[in-house]
C-alpha positions in Angstrom: -92.1 328.2 119.4 -93.8 326.8 122.7 -91.6 324.9 124.6 -94.5 323.0 126.2 -94.0 324.5 129.8 -97.4 325.4 130.0 -98.6 321.5 128.8 -96.0 320.1 131.6 -97.9 322.0 134.6 -101.5 321.1 132.6 -100.8 317.2 131.6 -97.9 315.9 133.6 -98.0 312.3 133.3 -98.5 312.4 129.3 -95.7 315.1 129.0 -93.8 312.9 131.3 -94.6 309.6 129.2 -93.5 311.6 126.2 -90.2 312.2 127.3 -89.4 309.2 129.5 -86.7 306.5 128.9 -86.8 303.2 129.5 -84.7 301.1 131.7 -84.3 297.3 132.6 -86.4 295.0 131.3 -88.7 297.8 129.7 -85.6 299.0 127.4 -84.9 295.3 126.2 -88.5 295.1 125.7 -88.4 298.1 123.5 -85.2 296.6 122.0 -86.9 293.7 121.1 -89.9 295.2 119.5 -87.2 297.5 117.4 -85.8 294.4 116.0 -88.8 292.6 115.2 -90.1 295.5 113.6 -86.9 295.2 111.4 -87.4 291.7 110.3 -91.1 292.5 109.4 -89.6 295.0 106.9 -87.1 293.2 105.4 -89.1 290.2 105.3 -91.8 291.8 103.2 -89.2 292.2 100.6 -86.9 289.4 101.2 -85.9 287.0 98.3 -84.0 284.8 101.3 -84.0 280.5 100.0 -86.0 278.2 101.2 -83.8 277.1 103.5 -82.9 280.2 105.4 -86.8 281.2 105.7 -87.4 277.7 107.4 -84.5 278.6 109.9 -85.7 281.4 110.9 -89.3 280.5 111.1 -88.3 277.3 113.3 -86.1 279.9 115.7 -89.2 282.2 115.9 -91.4 279.7 116.6 -89.3 278.3 119.4 -88.8 282.0 120.8 -93.0 282.2 120.7 -93.1 279.3 122.7 -90.5 280.5 125.5 -92.4 283.7 125.7 -95.7 281.6 126.5 -93.6 280.1 129.4 -93.9 283.8 131.2 -96.7 285.7 133.1 -99.1 287.7 131.3 -100.9 290.4 132.2 -104.7 289.4 132.6 -105.8 293.1 133.1 -104.1 295.9 130.9 -102.6 299.0 132.4 -103.9 301.1 130.5 -105.4 301.1 126.9 -103.7 300.4 124.1 -104.5 303.7 122.3 -103.5 307.5 123.2 -107.9 308.4 123.2 -108.7 306.9 126.2 -105.2 305.1 128.0 -105.2 304.7 131.5 -101.7 304.3 132.3 -100.2 306.6 129.9 -96.9 304.8 130.2 -98.6 301.5 128.9 -100.1 303.0 125.9 -96.6 304.5 124.9 -95.2 301.1 125.0 -98.4 298.9 123.6 -100.0 301.0 121.1 -100.1 299.7 117.6 -99.4 303.1 116.2 -96.9 304.5 118.9 -96.0 301.3 121.1 -92.1 301.2 121.3 -92.4 297.7 122.3 -94.9 296.8 119.4 -93.0 295.8 116.9 -96.3 296.2 114.3 -96.0 299.8 115.2 -94.0 302.1 112.9 -94.1 303.7 115.6 -95.1 307.4 115.2 -93.1 309.3 117.6 -95.5 312.2 119.2 -94.3 315.5 120.7 -96.4 318.5 122.4 -96.2 322.0 121.4 -98.6 324.7 122.8 -102.1 322.9 122.3 -100.6 321.5 119.1 -99.5 317.6 119.0 -96.9 316.7 116.6 -96.1 313.5 115.3 -92.9 312.0 113.2 -93.4 308.7 111.2 -91.4 307.0 108.4 -93.5 304.2 107.1 -91.7 301.0 105.7 -92.4 298.1 103.1 -94.9 296.4 105.8 -97.3 299.5 105.4 -97.3 299.7 101.8 -100.8 300.3 99.6 -100.5 301.6 96.3 -97.1 300.7 94.7 -94.3 302.7 96.9 -97.0 304.4 98.8 -98.3 304.2 102.0 -101.7 302.3 102.7 -104.7 304.8 103.1 -106.1 302.6 106.3 -102.9 302.9 108.0 -102.9 306.8 107.3 -106.7 306.7 109.1 -105.4 304.8 111.8 -102.1 307.0 112.5 -104.7 310.7 112.2 -107.1 308.6 115.0 -103.8 308.2 116.9 -102.5 311.5 116.7 -105.9 313.1 117.2 -107.2 310.9 119.9 -104.0 312.4 121.7 -104.8 315.9 121.0 -108.3 315.5 122.5 -107.3 313.5 125.5 -105.2 316.8 126.7 -108.6 318.6 127.5 -108.8 316.8 130.6 -112.0 314.7 129.2 -110.9 311.9 126.7 -113.4 310.3 124.9 -113.8 307.1 122.2 -113.8 308.2 118.5 -117.1 309.0 117.2 -116.4 310.2 113.5 -113.1 310.5 111.5 -113.0 311.7 108.1 -110.0 311.5 106.1 -109.2 313.6 102.5 -106.2 312.2 100.8 -104.6 315.0 99.0 -101.6 313.5 97.8 -100.1 309.6 97.8 -98.1 309.5 100.4 -94.7 307.6 100.3 -93.0 304.9 101.5 -89.5 305.4 103.7 -89.5 309.5 103.8 -90.2 311.1 106.8 -93.9 312.3 107.6 -95.0 315.1 109.7 -98.4 315.2 111.2 -100.3 317.8 113.1 -103.2 317.8 115.7 -105.4 320.0 118.0 -108.8 320.6 119.3 -110.9 322.8 117.5 -113.6 323.3 119.7 -116.0 321.6 122.4 -119.5 320.9 122.5 -120.7 319.3 125.5 -119.7 315.8 125.3 -118.2 316.4 121.4 -114.4 317.0 121.4 -114.0 318.3 117.8 -110.3 318.2 116.2 -108.4 318.4 113.4 -105.0 317.6 111.6 -102.5 317.2 108.6 -99.9 315.2 107.2 -96.8 316.6 105.0 -94.0 314.9 103.1 -91.4 318.1 103.1 -93.7 320.8 101.7 -96.3 318.9 100.1 -99.3 317.9 101.9 -100.4 314.5 101.7 -103.7 313.9 104.1 -106.0 316.0 106.0 -108.5 314.7 108.9 -111.6 315.7 111.0 -112.3 313.6 113.9 -115.1 314.0 116.6 -114.4 312.2 120.0 -117.4 311.7 122.5 -116.3 311.6 126.2 -117.2 308.6 127.9 -117.5 307.0 131.5 -114.3 305.3 131.8 -115.2 303.1 134.9 -117.6 301.2 132.1 -114.9 300.8 130.0 -112.6 299.7 132.6 -115.3 297.2 133.5 -115.6 296.0 129.9 -111.9 295.4 130.3 -112.0 293.1 133.1 -115.0 291.0 131.7 -113.3 290.8 128.3 -110.4 289.4 130.0 -112.1 286.8 132.0 -113.6 285.6 128.9 -110.1 284.4 127.4 
C-alpha cells in the first residue's frame, strides 16, 4: 500500500493538516467539541426527567452567554469545507463533516493513500433517518466532503457542480463506515470524481461528482462581503 510519501511532496499543506496534532487552546476547543458531540448523541435518545433537562439547558445557556463575551473571527481563516478551503488547518477544525472542533460533525477522519482519499466515520443517533440507519442526506453530504478533498488534490480545487448518490443498502448507525474517493479525469475546469461507502464487506452507497474550478479571489471577496453584512 502506498505510504503517501508522493502526496507529502505534492500537497504538503494538506497532508500535514491531516496529521497535525492540536495543542493549547486549539486542543481544548477540540475537547469541548467532542464533549458537546457526546451530549448531542445522548440527548437524542435520553429519557431524563424534566428537572434534569432544565438544569442542563440553563447551564448551557449560561455557557453560551460566556462564549459570546469573547472575540469572534470576522473573516474565516478558510472555507469550512474541503473542496475549497483556504487555510487547510481551519477546515479541519470548523467543517460540519470533518471538523474536530465542530460539535455537529461526526466527525469523518480522512487520510490519503496514493491518489485515493479514504475516510472513516461512525454515525450516532443524531444522524438517524430510517430507524437504526443513517439519514440519506448525511450520506450525500459526507460524499461531498470526501470527494471535495480528493478533487482539491489536483491543485485546482473547485465547487460542487453535480453530485449523484446511488443508495445500495441501508447504512447502519453505530457501525464504522469506510469511504474512498478519487479523481477520475479532468476536462478543462471540470473535475470528475467517484467514491464508495462500505460497512465491513457490504457496499451501502456510491457517488459521482463533478467539481468546477473557480476564481477563489472572488470567493474570498464574497466571504468578506457576507461578514460585513452580519
